[in-house]
N, C-alpha and C positions, 0 to 999 in steps of 0.2 A: 561743366562740358567745355572742353576744347575750344576755343575759337578757332575758324575757318584758317586765319594768320597762321594756326599752328598746326596746321596739318601736315602730316611728315610727307618726305618725297616720296612718291609712288615708282616712279619711273626717272631714271637718267638716260641723256642721250650722248653717246660719247663720240667725236670726232677724232680719231687716231685712241690715243690714252687718255685723253683729257675730258673732261666733263662739260660738253659745251653747252648745255641746257637742263632743264629738271621740271618735272612737272609732279606738283603736289596735291594732293588729293585725299579721299577717305572710302573705305569698302567696310561693308556689314555684310555677312553672312550669317544666316537665322535657319533655324529647324523649323517645323511645322507647328511647335507651341509658341513661336518668336524668340526663344532662347538666342543669344547672339552668341555663335560659337566662333567669331570672328569679328571685333570692333577696331577696327584701327583708322586713327583719325576720328573729326564730329560725326558721327552717323545720325545726330539727334535734330540738329537745325534742318529744318524742311527744304526741299530743292525741288525743283520741277523736274519731274523726271521726261516731259518730253514724249519722242517717239517710242521709249523703250519700254512703253506701258502699252502699246497697241494689241497686243494679246487680250489684255485686261480688258481694253474696249472693247473688242470685239465678241466678249462673251454674251450680251443682249442677241447678238446675232443669232446664234446658238440657241441660247434659252427660251426664246421667244418663239422660235419654230420657224423663222424666218428661213433659215438655212436650209430647212425640210421643204419648207413650202414651195423655194425657189430651186429647188435639187441642187443647191450650189456643189461644186467638185472641190477636191483637195485642192488645186490651184487656186480656185477663187477664194476659198476660206483663208489659204496660206497670203495670198495678196492684200487681204482684209487686215491681216496682223502685220503686212510689211511695210518696207521704207524703199520702196523699188526704184532701179533705175530709168525706168521709161523706154525700156527694149519691149520689140514688138510683143515678147511672150506675155510682158507685164499689163501692155495697153489693152492685148485680146482679151484677158481677165477680167481686167476694171471693164473694159465694155460689155462683156458679157453678163456680169455680175446687173450691170443698170437694163441692159437689156431683160432681162429675166424679170425684173421688177418693173417692166414698162417704164422707164426711166430713159433720160437721156443726159450727153454729158454737159450739157446747158444748168443740168441741175445740180450739178455738183461748186460745191462754195469753198473750195481749198484754195483757187487761184491758180494762175499759172506759173512756172518756173523752167528755165530750160532744165533739160533732163538730166540724169546723173550720169547718163551713159553716153560717153563721150561719142561713138559712132552714132547714137542718135542725134545729138546735137548736132553733129557735122552733117547728116542727112537732112535734117531741117534748114541748114544754113544753105546748102546746096539747091534746095529746093524754094529757097527764098519764103522759108515760112517761118512762121512766130512759135512759141510752145503753146500747147493749151491747157484746159485744167486737167486733162486725164494724163499729161506728161511730168503734174505734179506728185511728186514721191509718196503722198500722203493720198491719193487719189482712191487707192483699194480701201483703205479704212473710211471714207467718206460714202464711198459707193455702198460697204456693208451696211453703215448706218442708215442709209437712203433706205435699204431694201428692210431694214429693220421696221423704220416709220412706215413705209408702205403697207407691209404684213401688217402691222397693228393697228392701222386705219388712221394713222396720225397725217396730219399735212405736215408732207415733205420740206414745205418750203419753210427756212429758218431752222431746218434739224440742226444748224452748226451754233446756234445760239444757246446760253444755259439755263434757259426757264422751258426749252424744248421738252416735252417727255422723252423722247430718247435721250438726250445728255441727263436729264434727271434718272433715267437708268442707270446710265453708265457710271455717273458720280456714287450712287447707294451701293453698284458692284465693287468700284473701286472702294469704297468707304468697309464694305462686307469683307472684301479679300484681305486688305492689309490694316483691318483693324484700327481705324482711323475716324475722327469724326471732319468732314471736311465741309465748310463754310465760305461764303463770298470772299471773307479773306484771304482764304488759302488760293485763290484763284486766278491765274493769268489768261492772256490770250497766248494760244500757239501760234506757230508762223503760219499754219494753214486755216486760221480762224477759229479753232474747237476750243472748248476750254480745257486747259491745261492745271492740274491741282498739285500745290507743294506738300510733300511729304519727308518725311526724315528717310535716311538709307536705311533704317533698321527697321520700320515701318513696310516698305518696298522688299527687302529682303525677306520678309515674313510672308509676304503677300505672294511672292512667286516662290516659296516652298509650298505656300498652299496650292496654289495654281498647278505644280509639277505632279503633286501626288492626289489632289484631291481631298487632302487631311481638313476634317471641320467644314467641310462644304455640305451642300445637301446634296443628295444623288444626282438631281439634274445639273448642279452647276460642275461638280464633280465630272462627269460626262461632259457636259460641254468644254469644260478645260480641257480634259485628254483629247477630244475630238480634234480641238484647235492646232494642240499639239502636235498629235500626229499627222494631221493634214499638213504642217510646217515640215515636218520631218520627210512626207512623202514629197514635197514639191518645193526644196530648199531655195531653188532660183527665185522663186516666187516672192521670198521674203527679203530677200537684198538684189542680187545679182553675181553673177559669174565675177570672181577675184574678190567679192566682197566678204568681210569676215563674217558675219551672223551665217551667210549661205555654206560656206567652209565648215562652221562648226555645226550645223544643222545635218548638213551630208558626213562629215567624218565622224561625229560624236552621237550618230542618229539614237535617240532612245535614251541616253547620257545625259547630254545638256541641251537645253533652248536658252538662244541667246537673241538678245536684243538691243539695239544700242539708239540713243537719242541725241538729241541735239546738246552742244554745251557740254561735252563730255561726261554723258552719262550712259552708263550700261547696265542692264538686270538680267539675270538668269536663273533660271530653273534647274537644278540637279535631278532628275527625280530618283535614279537611284540610290544616291546618298541621303534622299531626305531635305534637303537645303534649297535655298534661295539666294541668290547675291542680288546685291543692288554697291555700286559705285560711282563715283564723280571727280571728275578731275577739274581741281580749281581755275584751271585756265581755262576749260571748257574745249581742250585740245583733243580732237577723236584718236590723233596718233598715242597721247600719253593713257585715254581710256583703253582701247583696245589694248595695247601693250600688257597695261594692268590685267585685263579679263585674261587673257591668253597665259600670263603667270599663274594667275591662280587655277585653271582649269588644268595647266599641266600639273599643279602641285597635287589637285585631288583626284583627278582621272588619269589612269595611267597610260591609256591609250590617246592621250592627246599629245603624248611628247610624238609619236609618228602622225598623227592624223593631221596637225597642225606644225611640223616640222621645221618648216620655213617662216611661218609667224614667231615660231620660239627662238627660231636661229637670230632674227630681228638686225639684219643687216642693214644699214644705211649705205646707198650707193649714189657716186654722182653722175652725171648727164651723161658720162662717157660709160658707166656701167660698170666701173670700178667700186670697189669696196672701200669707204673710206670711214666706216664706222660703224655703230652700233646701238640698238635701244635695250638695256637693261634693268632689271627690277633694281629700286633702291634699297639701301639697307635695312630701312624699316619694314619694307614688303618682304624681303628675304626673310629676315627673323621671324615675322607674324607667321607664314607659312610653315616655316620650320617649327615653329612652336604648334601650329596646327596640325603638321604630320606627326607629331612627336605625342598628340594628346592620346590619352587612354580610349580604346575601341569602346 
């Protein structure tokens, strides 16, 4: 097995005609049986998927009956799967989930950070206000977990701790969906205080292939996955925000690609029409590199991605005056891998 230091260059960043920097990493694409369609770099060393698996973490919200009991809308389910900007539409959706479960913002254990939305952050500053927990990009996920706890009769206090019944449910869902055994040694603590479990990219890709198709799942889980994915396609802005890649993909490739990014250069995707799942990580943790690698894969596998994501595929780098001064492009190893994938027998 290759070491991380041997991971190939996935993305090159050019200034003029000269390579200025590069992003190394690994990519796994798997089918619903777990067979690797593409394995570029080290796809077996466990990595923390962070927010890239929020949709998997939201499965108990639907499976438990909480989503029906609280009559959650597409927007509310989408924000439970999302890493939102903190715009009004996001805050209203999170507040609505909490209200339906008879909860309050103070019940959120995610902590506060400045909204990812520059406009919302400026609005808070102008009003001499500080961000609250609801502005945290993970507050939708937390609201969904709290609602699950309330519906099942669990004490919502401490819902974020590894030994809480809701977190035990989520760990079991992750294990079953991705085909891995997760233990305390695999667990870290995410930025929003929830457990995050390290898994190989190969297993994450398998899990997303199953999430996108329902293959190998019970009927209830397959229906839950379909409902969450369709909610995200119906309300893509709730998953990320205007101008952000996941929202653009969900809107432009509705039905063909479900994508979700996480911190430290991780991105996962389900490609239901192809029956594939994808997981990638850029070694340096750069969002720029992870998103560009994802776009390259989508463009190679899904013909309509070239028009839906034309700006992202162009990959231009502009300076502060708006002049084009460079570009992002697939590294040679990624180009070769994607060409081999395109040439594979049908």
